[in-house]
N, C-alpha and C positions, 0 to 999 in steps of 0.2 A: 504493499499499500504506500503511495507516494506521500512523503512528508508534507504537511500543510499547516499553515499558521491560522490563528483565529483572526488575524488581520487580513482583510480581503485584498488579495494580490492576484491581478489577472495573469494568465499564463504567459503573456508576452511582456510582462513587466520586468525590468532589469534587476529588481531587489526582492526576490522571494526568500522564503526561510532557508532555502538551500544555499543562498549566497551569504548574506549578512556581512557585508563589507564594513570596514572601519574607517572613521573619519574624525576630523576636529571641527566642531561647530560652535557658534555662539548665538543664543537667543538675543533679541534686541536688548541693548543696555547691560548685558551680562558678559562675564569672562568666557573665553574659549574653553572647551572641555571636550572629552572624547565621547563618541557615540557610534551607533550602528544603524545602518539603513535597513528598514523593512517596509516594503511597499512605498507609500507616499509619506512615511514618517521617519523620524529620527528617534531612536531609543537612547535615553539619557543614561549612560553607563555609571557616572558617579551616583546618580540617584538610586540605581539598583544596588550598588554597594552599600550606601547608607541605609537602605531599607532592609539590608540582610539577605538579599536574594542572590548575591554572588559571594559565597562564603569561602571559596577556595583561595587560600593565601590572602585572606581579607585585607590585612594591612598593606600588602604589596599592591593589591588592586586599587585600594582606596587612594594611594599615592599616585599610581600610574594613570588612573582614569580622570582624576580631578586635576587635569594638567592641560596646558595649551599645546601638547604634542603627544603622539603615540610612542615616543622613544622609550619611556619607562615600561610600557607593556611589551614592546618589541624585545626589550632586554631580558624579559622573564623566560623566553625560550619556548620551544616547540610544544612541549608537554603542557605548559600552562595555557598556551593559545588553544590547543585542542580541548582542554577541560573547560575553558570559558565558552568556547563555541558550542560544545555539547550542552552546557547548562543554559545558554541563551536559546537554543532550539527547544529545550524542555519548557522554558518559560513562555515561549511563543507558540508552542504546539496547540493546535485546535482542541486537543482532548485533555492535556495536562497542564495547560497554562495557568499558573497562579495569577498572572496579570489579567487574564481573561475574566476572572471571577471577582476582581476587586476594582470597581469603577473609579474610586477615589485614587488609588494607586496608579491606575492606567492613565488618568487625566494628567498626572504629574510626570509620568515616565515617557510619554509620547509627545513629540512636537512635530507639526507639519514641516516637511523639508523646505517648503516654499516660504516659511516664516523665519528661517534661521540663516545665518551667514556661514559659509564654509571657508576653511583655511587650508593652507598647505599642511598635510597630515603629519609631518614629522619636522623636527629641527634637523635639516640636512647638513651634516658636517662635511660630507664630500659627495661629489657627483662624478660618476664616470660614464662616458658615452662610448659604446662599441660601434662596430662596423660589420655586423654579423649576417647580413643578407647577401648571399652570393649574387643574386640577380641584380641588386642595387650596385654592388661593387663592380660587377661586369659592365652594367650600363654606364657608370661614371668612367670606368677605364676605357670603354669603347669611345666615349665622347672626347676625352681629353688626352688619351694616350694612343695605344695601338690596338685596334679591334682584334688582332690575332693574339695579343698578349695583354688582355685587358686587366687581369689580376696581377698585382705585384707578387714577387716570388714568396713572400712570407705569408700571403693571405690564407692559403689552404693548410697552414701549419699552426697558426696561433689566432685566438680571437683578438683582432687588432682593436685597439681602443685608445682614448685619450682622456685626460683629466679635465672635466668641465668646470663651470663656475656655479657653486652651490647657492651663492647669495642672490642670484637672479632667477632662481626657480620660483615660479608664481602659480597660484591656483587658478583653475578654470574660471573664466569670466573676467580675468584681469586684462585690460587693454595692453597692447604691445606697441611701443612707439618705434617707427621705422628708424633704424640706426644711421648714424653718419660715421664716415671714415675715409680712409685713403682707398682709391681705386686707380687702375691704370688702363685707360681706354686707348686701344691701338698702340701705335709706336711712340706716342708722346710721353711726356713726363707724368708722374702721378698727380692726381688732383684730390681735393678734399671736398666732400659733400655727401648728400643723402645716398644711402644704398638704392640702387635702381633695380636690383635683381633679388628682391626678397622672397623667400621660399618657406615652406613648411616641411617638416619631416615627420612621417608617420612612424611612431615607435611604441614599443611596450617597455615599461620600466618595472623594476622590482626593488622593493625596499628590504634591506638586510635587517635581521633580528639580532639574536645573540651573536656577538662578533667573535674575533679571534685575538689572542695576545700577539704583540709584535714579535716577529721571528717564528711564528708557528702557522704554517700554511694549512688551509682547509682542503682535505683530500676530496676527490670527485664524489666518492660514495657518501660523503657527509654534507655535500654542498647544499642540497635542498633543505636540510635541517636548519640552515642559517638564513633561508629566504622567508620573510614574513608574508608577502603578498605582492600582487601586480597592480599596476595602474597604467592608464594611457599617458603617453608623452608626446608632446609636439616640440621638437628641438629646432626652433626657428633658425634659419640660416640666411646670411647675407652673402649671396653667391659671388658678387663682384668684389667685395672686400676680401672674401676668402681666397679668391683666385690670386690676388696680389700678395697676400700675406703668408700663405700656408707653407711655402718652401722656405726653410727646410724643416720647421718644427711643428707644422700642422695648424689646425684652426686655432684662432685667438679671438680677436674682436668680432669675427664673423659669427661666433656662437655664444659670446658671453653676455649679450644683452637681454635675453629672455629664453626661458624653457618653461613651457606650460605643462602642468600635470593635472589629471582628473583628481577631484577631492576624495574619492573613495578608493581604499586599497582592498582588493578582493583577496581573501585568504587562499593560500595554495591548496588547502584542504578542499575548498569549494570547487576547485578546478580539477581535482584528481580524476573524475569521470571522463575528462576531455583530453587526457594525455594521449599523444600520438607518436608514432615512430618518425624519426627524422630520416631524411635521405642518407644513404651510405656515404661516409666521408672517405674520399680518395684523393690523396694518400691517407693511409691510416694515421691518426694523430699519435704523437708520442705517448708513452704509457700513462703519464699523469693526467692526460686529457682524453684518454680512451675508455669507453665503457658506459656511455650515457645514451642508450639507443632510444629511450622514450622520454626525452627531456623537453619536448615541445607540446604545445596545446592547440587544439582546434578552436581558435578564437577568430571570429569573423571581425573584420575591421573596415570602417568606412571613413572617408573624409569628404565633407561638403564645404562649399564656399557660398556665402551670401554677401553679394555686393550691396553697397548702401542703397541702391535703387531697385533691388530685387525683392519680390514678395515672399520668397521662400528659399531655403538653402538648396543648392544644386550639388548632387553627389558627383565627385570628379574621380574618386578612387575607391575600389573594393579590393581588399587584400585579406591575408590571414597570417597569424602568427606562425602557422606551420611552415611558412616559406623560409624561416631562418635556417641558416646552415650551422652556426654555433649556438648551443643551448645556453640557458641561464646558468646551469651547473658548471658548464665548461667555462663560461665567462668569469664566474665567481672564483673557481679554482685557479684559473690562470692569473687573476688579479692578485691572489694571495700567495702564489708559488714562490715569490721572493721573500715572503715573510711579512708582507704588507698587512697591517691590521685594519680590518673593516669594523665599524662601530654600528650600534643600533640606529636605525634611521637613515643610514646612507642610501643613496639612490644610484642604481646602475641601470642604464638604458641600452636597448638592443641595437641602436642604429636604425636607419630607415629600413622599413620592411617592404620589399617589392616582390611581387609574384612574377610568373612567367609571361603573363598577358599584359599588353600596354595599359589596359584599364586598371591593372593591379599595381602599377608603379606608385611608390609611396612618397613622391616629391614632385613639385612643379617642374623642376629641372628635367626629370624623366618624362612626366606626362606630356609636356610641351616640347620635349626633346631639344633642350637648350634654346628654346624660343622659335624653333623652325616649324613646329606644329601647334599653332595656338589653339586653346580649348574654347569652343563656342559656348557661351552662356545663354540661359533662357531669355534675358532681356536684350539680346542682340549684340552684346559686348563680347570681347575676347580676352583671354588671359594667357600671357606667356609667363608671368610671374604675378605676385600679389600686388594689388592696388591699395591705396589708402581707403579706408572704410570697409574693406573686405573683412568679414568674420570667417574664420576657419574653425569648423566644428568636427572634431573626431569622436567617433563612437566605436564601441566594441562589445561583443557578446559571445557566449558559448551556448549553444542550443541543446537543451536536454529534452527528455520525454515529458511533455506537459509543463515545463518550466524553462526559464532562460536565466543565465548568469550574466548580468550586465555590469558594465564599468562606468555608466554615466557618460559624461562628456568631458573632453578637454577642448575648451573654446576660448578664442581670443580674437579681438578686433584690432586691425592695424590702424594706428594713429599716424598722422603726418609727422615727418621728421621735424626736430626743433630747428629754428632759424640759425643758419651759420653765416 
């Protein structure tokens, strides 16, 4: 019998009892604190602890949930996450829910999601962005290098990545101002001004839970125990700034101005039914990276753009997380193989997720193929790259039998560049 909540949640709703994603919210005029999404409501976790309904490690949970971030809960580890999730499902169950039978308690525990403000769900100490989609890397290599040797020699041997800027990670709904910087048009000298080739990047990110001590790598068979959950990520990119600056050390100002995350973190346990085999890796990875055959998830992904004059968003990309070549476990293990210490609340993102078909390419750079194939919009306009006033809306979900595990949205609207 399918698990069902006493809260009415339609079959196509992103937040059923099978999901229960975590986030940080604040009611009007109150301090931020931790909550769980169920249907159209947020369940107030500090209130549940104070009411004695979450008794497992009560003191730890009281401190962890009555906080403006999920870092404290993330640090408690996999067993606590699982115990709390099981207890929440008991409280919300249509047959056993204590909350169902206490109207007064229910009125205090549930707030409508549209009445609260959402925040970045963790205090992100470090942010790492990978480059783990083979199709994306091939597309970029084909455009900018040699179509016959699109992948650099290291790409099939290591999950390539770079350290991003944690301070500019923003929650969905935060506007993103077009950056300014140096670009080099044609053969002339560099110029300073607004980015002209602003892009989105469709990514999945994961937040780390209990970390590792400095000098102690996390082996591949333990990696998923350190992953708290997943969220949508838009790693905005200034392509013209990047082209001029990235040699020899990689992206810098082209990526540091904003990264948008969805406000809800879907627990890894909720996604377990959707694990899928990845494509065979050839050549076989070195032993420390070899042995994660089912480390990807069947998560449908979409990107829509709504221009300032458009009545509704227009879908420009349909992709899937299963198109990644390197898995999250491989990314995390490679990140720590040097002894690098990850901490609770760190964010690691997949890099752009592109599939094999043109409509599944996860960036404007690929969708419009470096501006040579403009995308037609419903209002008669075209897009080679993003325009001022464009809202980019990313969504994702895993479809179960009679329920859907959704991620909400990662949305941001492009504001004009500041005057220079």
